[in-house]
N, C-alpha and C positions, 0 to 999 in steps of 0.2 A: 504494500500500500504506500502511496506517495503522500506524506503528511502535508495537508493543505488546510489553512484556516479559511473556511468559506465566508466567515464574517468579514475578514480582510478583503477577500475577493469582491464580495458584494459592495462594500463601501468604496473600494478603489474604482471599480467600473462605474458606479453611480456618479462619482465625482468626475470621471473622465468622459462621461457621455457627450457633453457639449463639444468637446474638442476632438473626439475620436475620429470622425470622418476626415478631418483636416490632416491628421498625422498618421493614420493607420495605413501606410503605403503598402507594406508587405502583406497585410491582411486583405487589402483589396485585390492584390495579385493572387492570393490564395483562392478567393471567390472565383475569379476568372478561370484559373486553372482547373478547379474542381468542376466547374460547369463544362469545360472542354472534355474532361474525362468521363463525366457522368451522363451527359445528355444524349450522345449518339446512341441510337437504338432504344432509348428509354420510352416505353409506352406512356402516353399522357396520363398522369395520375389524377385521381379524383380528389384525394385528400393529401395534403403535404404538411409536415411538421418540421420546423426549424428549431433545433435545440441550441440555445445560446444565440438568439437572433440579433443581439446587439442593437444597433441603430436601424435594423431592418433592411440593410443593403441587399442581402441574398434573397430575402422574401420578395423584395421589390423586383429583382431580376426574374424570379420564378413566376411572379404574377404576369409579367410580359410574355414569358415563354409558354405558360399554361394558363391562359385567361379563364378557363372554365373550372380551375381547381379551387377547392376550399382550402384556405391557408390558415395555419395556426403556428404559434410559437411559444416557447417558454424561455425565460432568461432569469438568472439569479439576481440581477441588479435592477432595482426599481427605476433608477435613473435612465438606464438603457430603455426600459419599457416606455417611459415618457418620451424619449427621443424618437423611438420607432413609431409611436402613435401619431407623430406629426407628419409622417410620410403619407402620401395619397394612395394608400393601398388598403384593400378590404381584407382584414385578417383578424383572427381571434388571438390576441396577445396577452399573455399572463406572466406572472412571476412564479418561477418554479425551479426545481433542482433536476439536473440531468440524471442523477442517481435515483430519482423517485418521480417519474413522469406522471402527471395527474390525468391520465387517459386510460380508457379501457383497452384491453388486448385486441390487436387486429384492427385498430382504427385507421391507420394511415397506409397509403400505397408507397409513399416516399418520405423518408426521414433524412434530413440534411443537417450538417453542423460544420461551421468553420471557425477557427481560432478560439475554440472554447474548451475542448476536451483536455488540453494541457493543464487545466485548472481543477480537474476532478481527481480526488484521491484514489479512487478505485475505477480504473478504466474498464475493467471487465464488468463491473456493476452497471456503468453507464451504457455499455454496448448491449448488455442483457436487457436493460430497460428499453433501448431502442428496438431490439429484436422483438420484445414482447408487444410493443404497440404497432409493429408492422403487420400488415395483412399477409397471408400466405403468398409467397412469390414477390413480395414487395422489395424495394431497393433502399439501401442505406448508402449515403454519399457523404463522406466526412474529410475534413482537412484540419490538421492542428499541428502544433509545434513540438518537435521531437528532441531527442537527447543532446544533439550538438548545438541547440539554440543558445545564443549568447555565450558560447564557450569561452570567448576572449574575456568577457566581463567576469564570468564566474571564476575563471582561472586566476585573473589578476586579483580578485577579491580574496580568494583562498590564500594566495601568497601574501597579501597585505595583512591579513589577520594572524598569519603564522600557522605553522603546521600543527601546533598543539591545541589549537582552538577547534571547537565543534563547528562543522559546516552546516549553517542554517540557511543556505541559499536554496532557492526553489529547484526541485528535481523534475526534469522533463521525462515523459515516457519515451522509451526507445522503440524502434521499429519492431523488435521481437516481442515487446509488450503488446503492441497493436495486433500482431498476428495471433498471439495467444488469446487475446481478449475476443477477437472475432471468432476463433474456434470455440471458445467457451460459450459464446452467445449463440452458437449454431448458425452463424452467418457464413456464406460461401463467397470468398472474395473473387471478384472479376478483375479488379485493379488493386494492386498494393504496391505503392511506390513512394519515393521521397525525392525532394529537390532541395538544394541549398541555395539560399539567396544571400548575397553580400550587400549590406548597407554601409554607407560611410557617414560619419558624423565628425564635426570639426574637432571635438574634444570628448573624452570619456564622460565628463559631466553633462555635456549636451545630450549624449545618449540616455543618461539617467533621466534628464528632464523630459525627453521625448517619450520614454516609457511611462513616466508619471502622468503625462498629459492624456494618454489613452487608458490609464488605469492598470497597466501591466507591471505592477510592482512585484516584490517578493511575496509569495503567498504562503511561505512556510510559517508555522506558528512561532510567535515571538515568546520569549521568556517573560514571565510576569514582571520582572524588574524593568524591562524595556517598555512594556505597555504602561507602566506606572510613571514613566518619564525619568527613570534612574539615569545616573551618569557615572563617568569615570572609566576605569580600565575593565569593567565587566562587559564591555561591548555596546554600551548605550551612551548617549549624550556626547561628551567630549571624546570618549574612546572611539565612537563611530566616526566623528569628524576627522580624527587623525587617521583612521583606517581608510576613509574615503580619499583623503589626500594621497596616502601611500598607493592605494589602488590606482588612482588616476596617473601617477607617475609610472607605475609598472605597466599599465595598459598602453600609455603613450609610447613608452620605450619599446615595447614588444610588437605593437600592432599599429603604430602610427606611421604616417607618411605624408607626402605632399597633398594628398586628397583627404586627409583626416584619418581617423581611426576606423578599423574594420569591425563590423558586427555581423556575425553569422546567424541566419535563421534557417533552421532545419525543418522543412515542411513535410509532414507525412500525409499521404492521401490514400484513401480506400473507397472503393465502390464494391458493395457486397449485396448478396440477395438472401432473403429469407427462404426457407424451404417451402416449395409449393405443397398444397394438400395432397 
């Protein structure tokens, strides 16, 4: 299980909802690529569910491709729900958890999700839920960020805090985790692939600011002392500021160049089918 504080995820993405579309460049590309992989040969679905619909970008695209489909979505963050409801699409949009979908079994012909499942602690649980709400023969199409995502940032942070400190950075699911979760959910993959996208930022701190703007912060549980605003060498307050400065120097030295610092996004894609009757 990947330790994730869902309350932190909910709050972060609610705060980032207003700026998300302006800064989520890699996430927009994941939507485009997933549609390229999933749409060819896909029968027009009658009912579509988007798990983690965010600002509604993918649902808006699907509304244009399948104008007769009934659309629905769940997202953990209330702020994202408010942003999505401002789009001119007809969809049933609610606040909910990917690991406990509020729908009856066999409801949807197509379940989609982009840039969401990296935030679930139990990927197999989320895919079992997606499989449960799929009609027999239905299709699951997902894209999310895998194990090498932000490897430069995470490596520099580990070095900055020192080898003896516990690693509290967010852990991304690996491709083999996805394959195992699909199998556990009884879903048969038609497409299972990954792509790496390289972003550039002027400085490591600019990368952190960009992540904060879209709500994509560290989702690992914090220690109680940090939540309470503690400070000092325990990894909070002044200790964190010092570690951030060290991290930025390490990151710049190892991954910087004339075009800024590199940031890797490891995007995992799967298109899979539920067993027919």
